[in-house]
MIBA-823565 format. One record per atom (N, C-alpha, C): atom name; x, y, z; residue in one letter; residue number from 1. Coordinates in Angstrom, 2 decimals, m for minus. Atoms other than C-alpha are relative to their C-alpha. Last residue first. Layout:
<sites>
<site><atomo>CA</atomo><x>X</x><y>Y</y><z>Z</z><residuo>A</residuo><num>NUM</num></site>
...
</sites>
This chain:
<sites>
<site><atomo>N</atomo><x>0.48</x><y>1.08</y><z>0.46</z><residuo>T</residuo><num>72</num></site>
<site><atomo>CA</atomo><x>m12.56</x><y>14.71</y><z>2.35</z><residuo>T</residuo><num>72</num></site>
<site><atomo>C</atomo><x>m1.33</x><y>0.19</y><z>m0.65</z><residuo>T</residuo><num>72</num></site>
<site><atomo>N</atomo><x>1.32</x><y>m0.02</y><z>m0.32</z><residuo>K</residuo><num>71</num></site>
<site><atomo>CA</atomo><x>m10.70</x><y>18.17</y><z>3.11</z><residuo>K</residuo><num>71</num></site>
<site><atomo>C</atomo><x>m0.61</x><y>m1.27</y><z>m0.56</z><residuo>K</residuo><num>71</num></site>
<site><atomo>N</atomo><x>0.63</x><y>0.30</y><z>0.53</z><residuo>L</residuo><num>70</num></site>
<site><atomo>CA</atomo><x>m6.93</x><y>18.70</y><z>3.57</z><residuo>L</residuo><num>70</num></site>
<site><atomo>C</atomo><x>m1.44</x><y>m0.39</y><z>0.02</z><residuo>L</residuo><num>70</num></site>
<site><atomo>N</atomo><x>1.00</x><y>m0.98</y><z>m0.02</z><residuo>N</residuo><num>69</num></site>
<site><atomo>CA</atomo><x>m4.82</x><y>20.85</y><z>5.57</z><residuo>N</residuo><num>69</num></site>
<site><atomo>C</atomo><x>m1.00</x><y>m0.47</y><z>m1.16</z><residuo>N</residuo><num>69</num></site>
<site><atomo>N</atomo><x>0.05</x><y>m0.67</y><z>1.41</z><residuo>F</residuo><num>68</num></site>
<site><atomo>CA</atomo><x>m2.01</x><y>18.64</y><z>4.77</z><residuo>F</residuo><num>68</num></site>
<site><atomo>C</atomo><x>m0.83</x><y>0.83</y><z>m0.11</z><residuo>F</residuo><num>68</num></site>
<site><atomo>N</atomo><x>m1.39</x><y>m0.31</y><z>0.38</z><residuo>Q</residuo><num>67</num></site>
<site><atomo>CA</atomo><x>m1.03</x><y>17.71</y><z>8.47</z><residuo>Q</residuo><num>67</num></site>
<site><atomo>C</atomo><x>m0.26</x><y>1.03</y><z>m1.71</z><residuo>Q</residuo><num>67</num></site>
<site><atomo>N</atomo><x>m0.40</x><y>m0.99</y><z>m1.06</z><residuo>T</residuo><num>66</num></site>
<site><atomo>CA</atomo><x>m4.60</x><y>17.91</y><z>9.68</z><residuo>T</residuo><num>66</num></site>
<site><atomo>C</atomo><x>1.12</x><y>0.51</y><z>m0.54</z><residuo>T</residuo><num>66</num></site>
<site><atomo>N</atomo><x>1.00</x><y>m1.46</y><z>0.36</z><residuo>Q</residuo><num>65</num></site>
<site><atomo>CA</atomo><x>m6.25</x><y>16.02</y><z>6.92</z><residuo>Q</residuo><num>65</num></site>
<site><atomo>C</atomo><x>1.19</x><y>0.92</y><z>0.89</z><residuo>Q</residuo><num>65</num></site>
<site><atomo>N</atomo><x>m1.16</x><y>m1.48</y><z>0.54</z><residuo>H</residuo><num>64</num></site>
<site><atomo>CA</atomo><x>m3.10</x><y>13.62</y><z>7.03</z><residuo>H</residuo><num>64</num></site>
<site><atomo>C</atomo><x>m0.72</x><y>0.86</y><z>m0.37</z><residuo>H</residuo><num>64</num></site>
<site><atomo>N</atomo><x>m1.47</x><y>m0.40</y><z>m1.36</z><residuo>N</residuo><num>63</num></site>
<site><atomo>CA</atomo><x>m4.94</x><y>10.65</y><z>9.16</z><residuo>N</residuo><num>63</num></site>
<site><atomo>C</atomo><x>0.84</x><y>1.12</y><z>m0.53</z><residuo>N</residuo><num>63</num></site>
<site><atomo>N</atomo><x>0.12</x><y>m0.51</y><z>m1.31</z><residuo>E</residuo><num>62</num></site>
<site><atomo>CA</atomo><x>m8.08</x><y>10.95</y><z>6.99</z><residuo>E</residuo><num>62</num></site>
<site><atomo>C</atomo><x>0.69</x><y>0.20</y><z>1.19</z><residuo>E</residuo><num>62</num></site>
<site><atomo>N</atomo><x>m0.15</x><y>m1.84</y><z>0.17</z><residuo>I</residuo><num>61</num></site>
<site><atomo>CA</atomo><x>m5.83</x><y>10.69</y><z>3.61</z><residuo>I</residuo><num>61</num></site>
<site><atomo>C</atomo><x>m0.78</x><y>0.55</y><z>1.32</z><residuo>I</residuo><num>61</num></site>
<site><atomo>N</atomo><x>1.11</x><y>m0.64</y><z>0.11</z><residuo>K</residuo><num>60</num></site>
<site><atomo>CA</atomo><x>m5.25</x><y>7.05</y><z>4.35</z><residuo>K</residuo><num>60</num></site>
<site><atomo>C</atomo><x>m0.01</x><y>1.44</y><z>m0.08</z><residuo>K</residuo><num>60</num></site>
<site><atomo>N</atomo><x>0.15</x><y>m0.97</y><z>1.07</z><residuo>A</residuo><num>59</num></site>
<site><atomo>CA</atomo><x>m1.42</x><y>6.30</y><z>3.50</z><residuo>A</residuo><num>59</num></site>
<site><atomo>C</atomo><x>m1.39</x><y>0.42</y><z>m0.09</z><residuo>A</residuo><num>59</num></site>
<site><atomo>N</atomo><x>1.00</x><y>0.27</y><z>1.34</z><residuo>S</residuo><num>58</num></site>
<site><atomo>CA</atomo><x>m0.86</x><y>5.09</y><z>6.73</z><residuo>S</residuo><num>58</num></site>
<site><atomo>C</atomo><x>m0.01</x><y>0.79</y><z>m0.98</z><residuo>S</residuo><num>58</num></site>
<site><atomo>N</atomo><x>1.67</x><y>m0.62</y><z>m0.12</z><residuo>P</residuo><num>57</num></site>
<site><atomo>CA</atomo><x>2.02</x><y>6.23</y><z>8.93</z><residuo>P</residuo><num>57</num></site>
<site><atomo>C</atomo><x>m0.82</x><y>m0.75</y><z>m1.51</z><residuo>P</residuo><num>57</num></site>
<site><atomo>N</atomo><x>0.40</x><y>m1.26</y><z>0.94</z><residuo>L</residuo><num>56</num></site>
<site><atomo>CA</atomo><x>5.36</x><y>4.20</y><z>8.89</z><residuo>L</residuo><num>56</num></site>
<site><atomo>C</atomo><x>m1.88</x><y>0.07</y><z>0.38</z><residuo>L</residuo><num>56</num></site>
<site><atomo>N</atomo><x>1.16</x><y>0.27</y><z>0.33</z><residuo>V</residuo><num>55</num></site>
<site><atomo>CA</atomo><x>6.68</x><y>2.38</y><z>12.03</z><residuo>V</residuo><num>55</num></site>
<site><atomo>C</atomo><x>m0.86</x><y>1.16</y><z>m1.35</z><residuo>V</residuo><num>55</num></site>
<site><atomo>N</atomo><x>0.72</x><y>m1.18</y><z>0.54</z><residuo>E</residuo><num>54</num></site>
<site><atomo>CA</atomo><x>10.23</x><y>2.20</y><z>12.62</z><residuo>E</residuo><num>54</num></site>
<site><atomo>C</atomo><x>m1.50</x><y>m0.57</y><z>m0.61</z><residuo>E</residuo><num>54</num></site>
<site><atomo>N</atomo><x>0.35</x><y>m0.69</y><z>m0.52</z><residuo>G</residuo><num>53</num></site>
<site><atomo>CA</atomo><x>11.77</x><y>m0.46</y><z>14.68</z><residuo>G</residuo><num>53</num></site>
<site><atomo>C</atomo><x>m0.43</x><y>1.54</y><z>0.00</z><residuo>G</residuo><num>53</num></site>
<site><atomo>N</atomo><x>m0.96</x><y>m0.55</y><z>m0.70</z><residuo>R</residuo><num>52</num></site>
<site><atomo>CA</atomo><x>13.60</x><y>m2.47</y><z>12.63</z><residuo>R</residuo><num>52</num></site>
<site><atomo>C</atomo><x>m0.08</x><y>1.40</y><z>0.69</z><residuo>R</residuo><num>52</num></site>
<site><atomo>N</atomo><x>m0.84</x><y>0.75</y><z>m0.62</z><residuo>Q</residuo><num>51</num></site>
<site><atomo>CA</atomo><x>11.24</x><y>m4.89</y><z>12.57</z><residuo>Q</residuo><num>51</num></site>
<site><atomo>C</atomo><x>1.52</x><y>0.46</y><z>0.24</z><residuo>Q</residuo><num>51</num></site>
<site><atomo>N</atomo><x>0.18</x><y>0.61</y><z>m1.46</z><residuo>K</residuo><num>50</num></site>
<site><atomo>CA</atomo><x>8.92</x><y>m2.48</y><z>11.95</z><residuo>K</residuo><num>50</num></site>
<site><atomo>C</atomo><x>0.81</x><y>m0.65</y><z>0.60</z><residuo>K</residuo><num>50</num></site>
<site><atomo>N</atomo><x>m0.45</x><y>m1.55</y><z>m0.85</z><residuo>A</residuo><num>49</num></site>
<site><atomo>CA</atomo><x>10.64</x><y>m1.08</y><z>8.66</z><residuo>A</residuo><num>49</num></site>
<site><atomo>C</atomo><x>m0.31</x><y>m0.35</y><z>1.56</z><residuo>A</residuo><num>49</num></site>
<site><atomo>N</atomo><x>m1.16</x><y>m0.30</y><z>0.05</z><residuo>H</residuo><num>48</num></site>
<site><atomo>CA</atomo><x>10.52</x><y>m4.44</y><z>7.09</z><residuo>H</residuo><num>48</num></site>
<site><atomo>C</atomo><x>0.48</x><y>1.03</y><z>1.33</z><residuo>H</residuo><num>48</num></site>
<site><atomo>N</atomo><x>m0.58</x><y>0.94</y><z>m0.89</z><residuo>D</residuo><num>47</num></site>
<site><atomo>CA</atomo><x>6.97</x><y>m5.11</y><z>8.00</z><residuo>D</residuo><num>47</num></site>
<site><atomo>C</atomo><x>1.57</x><y>0.00</y><z>0.30</z><residuo>D</residuo><num>47</num></site>
<site><atomo>N</atomo><x>0.29</x><y>0.03</y><z>m1.52</z><residuo>R</residuo><num>46</num></site>
<site><atomo>CA</atomo><x>5.94</x><y>m2.06</y><z>6.40</z><residuo>R</residuo><num>46</num></site>
<site><atomo>C</atomo><x>0.80</x><y>m0.88</y><z>1.25</z><residuo>R</residuo><num>46</num></site>
<site><atomo>N</atomo><x>m0.76</x><y>m1.53</y><z>m0.12</z><residuo>I</residuo><num>45</num></site>
<site><atomo>CA</atomo><x>7.88</x><y>m2.48</y><z>3.47</z><residuo>I</residuo><num>45</num></site>
<site><atomo>C</atomo><x>m0.18</x><y>0.10</y><z>1.55</z><residuo>I</residuo><num>45</num></site>
<site><atomo>N</atomo><x>m1.27</x><y>0.13</y><z>m0.75</z><residuo>V</residuo><num>44</num></site>
<site><atomo>CA</atomo><x>6.33</x><y>m6.13</y><z>3.26</z><residuo>V</residuo><num>44</num></site>
<site><atomo>C</atomo><x>1.01</x><y>1.34</y><z>0.46</z><residuo>V</residuo><num>44</num></site>
<site><atomo>N</atomo><x>0.01</x><y>0.70</y><z>m0.99</z><residuo>I</residuo><num>43</num></site>
<site><atomo>CA</atomo><x>2.87</x><y>m4.89</y><z>3.54</z><residuo>I</residuo><num>43</num></site>
<site><atomo>C</atomo><x>1.28</x><y>m0.44</y><z>0.13</z><residuo>I</residuo><num>43</num></site>
<site><atomo>N</atomo><x>0.27</x><y>m0.88</y><z>m1.38</z><residuo>N</residuo><num>42</num></site>
<site><atomo>CA</atomo><x>3.23</x><y>m2.30</y><z>1.00</z><residuo>N</residuo><num>42</num></site>
<site><atomo>C</atomo><x>0.48</x><y>m0.62</y><z>1.29</z><residuo>N</residuo><num>42</num></site>
<site><atomo>N</atomo><x>m1.17</x><y>m0.64</y><z>0.08</z><residuo>L</residuo><num>41</num></site>
<site><atomo>CA</atomo><x>4.74</x><y>m4.67</y><z>m1.77</z><residuo>L</residuo><num>41</num></site>
<site><atomo>C</atomo><x>0.16</x><y>1.09</y><z>1.29</z><residuo>L</residuo><num>41</num></site>
<site><atomo>N</atomo><x>m1.13</x><y>1.40</y><z>m0.45</z><residuo>V</residuo><num>40</num></site>
<site><atomo>CA</atomo><x>1.85</x><y>m7.13</y><z>m1.19</z><residuo>V</residuo><num>40</num></site>
<site><atomo>C</atomo><x>1.53</x><y>0.76</y><z>0.28</z><residuo>V</residuo><num>40</num></site>
<site><atomo>N</atomo><x>0.22</x><y>0.20</y><z>m1.36</z><residuo>A</residuo><num>39</num></site>
<site><atomo>CA</atomo><x>m0.60</x><y>m4.12</y><z>m1.59</z><residuo>A</residuo><num>39</num></site>
<site><atomo>C</atomo><x>0.74</x><y>m0.35</y><z>0.72</z><residuo>A</residuo><num>39</num></site>
<site><atomo>N</atomo><x>m0.08</x><y>m1.47</y><z>m0.66</z><residuo>S</residuo><num>38</num></site>
<site><atomo>CA</atomo><x>1.10</x><y>m2.72</y><z>m4.63</z><residuo>S</residuo><num>38</num></site>
<site><atomo>C</atomo><x>m0.14</x><y>m0.11</y><z>1.37</z><residuo>S</residuo><num>38</num></site>
<site><atomo>N</atomo><x>m1.63</x><y>0.25</y><z>m0.22</z><residuo>R</residuo><num>37</num></site>
<site><atomo>CA</atomo><x>0.83</x><y>m6.17</y><z>m6.47</z><residuo>R</residuo><num>37</num></site>
<site><atomo>C</atomo><x>0.22</x><y>1.10</y><z>1.30</z><residuo>R</residuo><num>37</num></site>
<site><atomo>N</atomo><x>m1.00</x><y>m0.23</y><z>1.08</z><residuo>D</residuo><num>36</num></site>
<site><atomo>CA</atomo><x>m2.83</x><y>m6.19</y><z>m5.78</z><residuo>D</residuo><num>36</num></site>
<site><atomo>C</atomo><x>1.11</x><y>m0.19</y><z>m0.02</z><residuo>D</residuo><num>36</num></site>
<site><atomo>N</atomo><x>0.71</x><y>m0.91</y><z>0.56</z><residuo>R</residuo><num>35</num></site>
<site><atomo>CA</atomo><x>m5.57</x><y>m7.25</y><z>m3.61</z><residuo>R</residuo><num>35</num></site>
<site><atomo>C</atomo><x>0.36</x><y>0.52</y><z>m1.19</z><residuo>R</residuo><num>35</num></site>
<site><atomo>N</atomo><x>m0.23</x><y>m1.33</y><z>m0.50</z><residuo>A</residuo><num>34</num></site>
<site><atomo>CA</atomo><x>m3.72</x><y>m10.27</y><z>m2.03</z><residuo>A</residuo><num>34</num></site>
<site><atomo>C</atomo><x>m1.34</x><y>0.90</y><z>m0.99</z><residuo>A</residuo><num>34</num></site>
<site><atomo>N</atomo><x>m0.97</x><y>m0.32</y><z>m1.40</z><residuo>K</residuo><num>33</num></site>
<site><atomo>CA</atomo><x>m4.18</x><y>m13.84</y><z>m1.01</z><residuo>K</residuo><num>33</num></site>
<site><atomo>C</atomo><x>0.12</x><y>1.88</y><z>0.06</z><residuo>K</residuo><num>33</num></site>
<site><atomo>N</atomo><x>0.89</x><y>m1.00</y><z>m1.33</z><residuo>G</residuo><num>32</num></site>
<site><atomo>CA</atomo><x>m7.30</x><y>m13.94</y><z>m3.59</z><residuo>G</residuo><num>32</num></site>
<site><atomo>C</atomo><x>0.58</x><y>0.15</y><z>0.93</z><residuo>G</residuo><num>32</num></site>
<site><atomo>N</atomo><x>0.81</x><y>0.99</y><z>m1.15</z><residuo>N</residuo><num>31</num></site>
<site><atomo>CA</atomo><x>m5.72</x><y>m16.66</y><z>m5.73</z><residuo>N</residuo><num>31</num></site>
<site><atomo>C</atomo><x>m0.42</x><y>0.83</y><z>0.99</z><residuo>N</residuo><num>31</num></site>
<site><atomo>N</atomo><x>0.99</x><y>0.70</y><z>0.75</z><residuo>N</residuo><num>30</num></site>
<site><atomo>CA</atomo><x>m4.79</x><y>m14.41</y><z>m8.66</z><residuo>N</residuo><num>30</num></site>
<site><atomo>C</atomo><x>m0.81</x><y>m1.23</y><z>1.05</z><residuo>N</residuo><num>30</num></site>
<site><atomo>N</atomo><x>0.95</x><y>m0.71</y><z>0.15</z><residuo>V</residuo><num>29</num></site>
<site><atomo>CA</atomo><x>m3.59</x><y>m11.74</y><z>m6.36</z><residuo>V</residuo><num>29</num></site>
<site><atomo>C</atomo><x>m0.92</x><y>m0.88</y><z>m0.62</z><residuo>V</residuo><num>29</num></site>
<site><atomo>N</atomo><x>0.70</x><y>m0.22</y><z>m0.92</z><residuo>L</residuo><num>28</num></site>
<site><atomo>CA</atomo><x>m0.86</x><y>m14.03</y><z>m4.97</z><residuo>L</residuo><num>28</num></site>
<site><atomo>C</atomo><x>m1.39</x><y>0.68</y><z>m0.21</z><residuo>L</residuo><num>28</num></site>
<site><atomo>N</atomo><x>1.05</x><y>1.25</y><z>m0.89</z><residuo>R</residuo><num>27</num></site>
<site><atomo>CA</atomo><x>m0.15</x><y>m15.84</y><z>m7.96</z><residuo>R</residuo><num>27</num></site>
<site><atomo>C</atomo><x>m0.85</x><y>0.58</y><z>1.05</z><residuo>R</residuo><num>27</num></site>
<site><atomo>N</atomo><x>1.65</x><y>0.36</y><z>0.55</z><residuo>D</residuo><num>26</num></site>
<site><atomo>CA</atomo><x>0.13</x><y>m12.33</y><z>m9.52</z><residuo>D</residuo><num>26</num></site>
<site><atomo>C</atomo><x>m0.16</x><y>m1.33</y><z>0.60</z><residuo>D</residuo><num>26</num></site>
<site><atomo>N</atomo><x>0.97</x><y>m0.98</y><z>m0.35</z><residuo>L</residuo><num>25</num></site>
<site><atomo>CA</atomo><x>2.96</x><y>m11.47</y><z>m6.80</z><residuo>L</residuo><num>25</num></site>
<site><atomo>C</atomo><x>m1.13</x><y>m0.59</y><z>m0.89</z><residuo>L</residuo><num>25</num></site>
<site><atomo>N</atomo><x>0.36</x><y>0.24</y><z>m1.92</z><residuo>Y</residuo><num>24</num></site>
<site><atomo>CA</atomo><x>4.78</x><y>m14.99</y><z>m7.14</z><residuo>Y</residuo><num>24</num></site>
<site><atomo>C</atomo><x>m0.80</x><y>1.47</y><z>0.31</z><residuo>Y</residuo><num>24</num></site>
<site><atomo>N</atomo><x>0.72</x><y>1.52</y><z>0.24</z><residuo>E</residuo><num>23</num></site>
<site><atomo>CA</atomo><x>4.92</x><y>m14.38</y><z>m10.96</z><residuo>E</residuo><num>23</num></site>
<site><atomo>C</atomo><x>m0.59</x><y>0.15</y><z>0.98</z><residuo>E</residuo><num>23</num></site>
<site><atomo>N</atomo><x>1.38</x><y>m0.15</y><z>0.85</z><residuo>I</residuo><num>22</num></site>
<site><atomo>CA</atomo><x>6.12</x><y>m10.79</y><z>m10.68</z><residuo>I</residuo><num>22</num></site>
<site><atomo>C</atomo><x>m0.60</x><y>m0.97</y><z>m0.11</z><residuo>I</residuo><num>22</num></site>
<site><atomo>N</atomo><x>0.82</x><y>m0.77</y><z>m0.94</z><residuo>V</residuo><num>21</num></site>
<site><atomo>CA</atomo><x>8.74</x><y>m11.97</y><z>m8.23</z><residuo>V</residuo><num>21</num></site>
<site><atomo>C</atomo><x>m1.17</x><y>0.62</y><z>m0.48</z><residuo>V</residuo><num>21</num></site>
<site><atomo>N</atomo><x>0.61</x><y>0.89</y><z>m0.83</z><residuo>P</residuo><num>20</num></site>
<site><atomo>CA</atomo><x>10.01</x><y>m14.69</y><z>m10.53</z><residuo>P</residuo><num>20</num></site>
<site><atomo>C</atomo><x>m0.69</x><y>0.92</y><z>0.91</z><residuo>P</residuo><num>20</num></site>
<site><atomo>N</atomo><x>1.33</x><y>0.74</y><z>0.55</z><residuo>I</residuo><num>19</num></site>
<site><atomo>CA</atomo><x>10.13</x><y>m11.95</y><z>m13.64</z><residuo>I</residuo><num>19</num></site>
<site><atomo>C</atomo><x>m0.40</x><y>m1.10</y><z>1.09</z><residuo>I</residuo><num>19</num></site>
<site><atomo>N</atomo><x>m0.41</x><y>0.43</y><z>0.63</z><residuo>E</residuo><num>18</num></site>
<site><atomo>CA</atomo><x>12.42</x><y>m9.21</y><z>m11.23</z><residuo>E</residuo><num>18</num></site>
<site><atomo>C</atomo><x>m1.17</x><y>m1.48</y><z>m0.65</z><residuo>E</residuo><num>18</num></site>
<site><atomo>N</atomo><x>0.28</x><y>1.16</y><z>m0.96</z><residuo>L</residuo><num>17</num></site>
<site><atomo>CA</atomo><x>10.64</x><y>m6.29</y><z>m10.26</z><residuo>L</residuo><num>17</num></site>
<site><atomo>C</atomo><x>0.81</x><y>m1.20</y><z>m1.12</z><residuo>L</residuo><num>17</num></site>
<site><atomo>N</atomo><x>m0.47</x><y>1.15</y><z>0.78</z><residuo>A</residuo><num>16</num></site>
<site><atomo>CA</atomo><x>11.78</x><y>m2.85</y><z>m11.88</z><residuo>A</residuo><num>16</num></site>
<site><atomo>C</atomo><x>m0.02</x><y>m1.61</y><z>0.85</z><residuo>A</residuo><num>16</num></site>
<site><atomo>N</atomo><x>m1.45</x><y>1.31</y><z>m0.61</z><residuo>V</residuo><num>15</num></site>
<site><atomo>CA</atomo><x>10.48</x><y>m0.25</y><z>m9.54</z><residuo>V</residuo><num>15</num></site>
<site><atomo>C</atomo><x>m0.42</x><y>m0.54</y><z>m1.37</z><residuo>V</residuo><num>15</num></site>
<site><atomo>N</atomo><x>m0.62</x><y>0.39</y><z>0.51</z><residuo>G</residuo><num>14</num></site>
<site><atomo>CA</atomo><x>8.06</x><y>2.53</y><z>m11.32</z><residuo>G</residuo><num>14</num></site>
<site><atomo>C</atomo><x>0.91</x><y>m0.96</y><z>m0.19</z><residuo>G</residuo><num>14</num></site>
<site><atomo>N</atomo><x>m1.29</x><y>m0.31</y><z>0.18</z><residuo>T</residuo><num>13</num></site>
<site><atomo>CA</atomo><x>7.40</x><y>4.54</y><z>m8.46</z><residuo>T</residuo><num>13</num></site>
<site><atomo>C</atomo><x>0.58</x><y>m0.70</y><z>m1.12</z><residuo>T</residuo><num>13</num></site>
<site><atomo>N</atomo><x>m0.62</x><y>1.20</y><z>0.75</z><residuo>S</residuo><num>12</num></site>
<site><atomo>CA</atomo><x>3.57</x><y>5.14</y><z>m8.51</z><residuo>S</residuo><num>12</num></site>
<site><atomo>C</atomo><x>1.73</x><y>0.35</y><z>m0.11</z><residuo>S</residuo><num>12</num></site>
<site><atomo>N</atomo><x>m0.79</x><y>m0.41</y><z>1.00</z><residuo>R</residuo><num>11</num></site>
<site><atomo>CA</atomo><x>2.53</x><y>7.77</y><z>m5.76</z><residuo>R</residuo><num>11</num></site>
<site><atomo>C</atomo><x>0.87</x><y>m1.53</y><z>m0.94</z><residuo>R</residuo><num>11</num></site>
<site><atomo>N</atomo><x>m0.66</x><y>1.03</y><z>0.31</z><residuo>T</residuo><num>10</num></site>
<site><atomo>CA</atomo><x>m0.05</x><y>7.03</y><z>m3.10</z><residuo>T</residuo><num>10</num></site>
<site><atomo>C</atomo><x>0.99</x><y>0.78</y><z>m1.18</z><residuo>T</residuo><num>10</num></site>
<site><atomo>N</atomo><x>m1.03</x><y>m0.78</y><z>0.81</z><residuo>L</residuo><num>9</num></site>
<site><atomo>CA</atomo><x>m1.91</x><y>8.98</y><z>m0.89</z><residuo>L</residuo><num>9</num></site>
<site><atomo>C</atomo><x>0.85</x><y>m0.78</y><z>m0.20</z><residuo>L</residuo><num>9</num></site>
<site><atomo>N</atomo><x>m1.16</x><y>0.49</y><z>m0.86</z><residuo>T</residuo><num>8</num></site>
<site><atomo>CA</atomo><x>m5.25</x><y>7.18</y><z>0.13</z><residuo>T</residuo><num>8</num></site>
<site><atomo>C</atomo><x>1.19</x><y>0.89</y><z>m0.74</z><residuo>T</residuo><num>8</num></site>
<site><atomo>N</atomo><x>m1.19</x><y>m0.94</y><z>0.64</z><residuo>I</residuo><num>7</num></site>
<site><atomo>CA</atomo><x>m8.75</x><y>8.25</y><z>m0.43</z><residuo>I</residuo><num>7</num></site>
<site><atomo>C</atomo><x>1.38</x><y>m0.52</y><z>0.78</z><residuo>I</residuo><num>7</num></site>
<site><atomo>N</atomo><x>m0.99</x><y>m0.08</y><z>m0.91</z><residuo>K</residuo><num>6</num></site>
<site><atomo>CA</atomo><x>m11.49</x><y>5.80</y><z>0.96</z><residuo>K</residuo><num>6</num></site>
<site><atomo>C</atomo><x>0.92</x><y>0.38</y><z>m1.15</z><residuo>K</residuo><num>6</num></site>
<site><atomo>N</atomo><x>m1.67</x><y>0.76</y><z>0.78</z><residuo>K</residuo><num>5</num></site>
<site><atomo>CA</atomo><x>m14.28</x><y>6.18</y><z>m1.23</z><residuo>K</residuo><num>5</num></site>
<site><atomo>C</atomo><x>0.73</x><y>0.64</y><z>1.14</z><residuo>K</residuo><num>5</num></site>
<site><atomo>N</atomo><x>m0.81</x><y>m1.08</y><z>0.52</z><residuo>K</residuo><num>4</num></site>
<site><atomo>CA</atomo><x>m17.82</x><y>7.36</y><z>1.28</z><residuo>K</residuo><num>4</num></site>
<site><atomo>C</atomo><x>1.13</x><y>m0.96</y><z>m0.85</z><residuo>K</residuo><num>4</num></site>
<site><atomo>N</atomo><x>m1.74</x><y>0.32</y><z>m1.00</z><residuo>R</residuo><num>3</num></site>
<site><atomo>CA</atomo><x>m19.87</x><y>4.70</y><z>1.17</z><residuo>R</residuo><num>3</num></site>
<site><atomo>C</atomo><x>0.65</x><y>1.10</y><z>m0.66</z><residuo>R</residuo><num>3</num></site>
<site><atomo>N</atomo><x>m1.32</x><y>0.81</y><z>0.85</z><residuo>P</residuo><num>2</num></site>
<site><atomo>CA</atomo><x>m23.38</x><y>5.31</y><z>m0.80</z><residuo>P</residuo><num>2</num></site>
<site><atomo>C</atomo><x>0.63</x><y>m0.19</y><z>1.15</z><residuo>P</residuo><num>2</num></site>
<site><atomo>N</atomo><x>m0.71</x><y>m1.24</y><z>0.39</z><residuo>M</residuo><num>1</num></site>
<site><atomo>CA</atomo><x>m26.89</x><y>6.11</y><z>1.19</z><residuo>M</residuo><num>1</num></site>
<site><atomo>C</atomo><x>1.27</x><y>m0.64</y><z>m0.59</z><residuo>M</residuo><num>1</num></site>
</sites>
């Protein structure tokens, strides 16, 4: 039985990163320590928000089904 594909709510932002930051992100990805650049940035932003007392909701669509009236 095939596994159900996880759907997430995302949007490309087109942010400009400094070359050393991009190189660092790419090293994390190439060394297998991160899935991709976006994953690292999402983790950093979530941690930043948490330190300031705010919890950001998951982007997994299953958690937003009721809110957006979506079906998987």
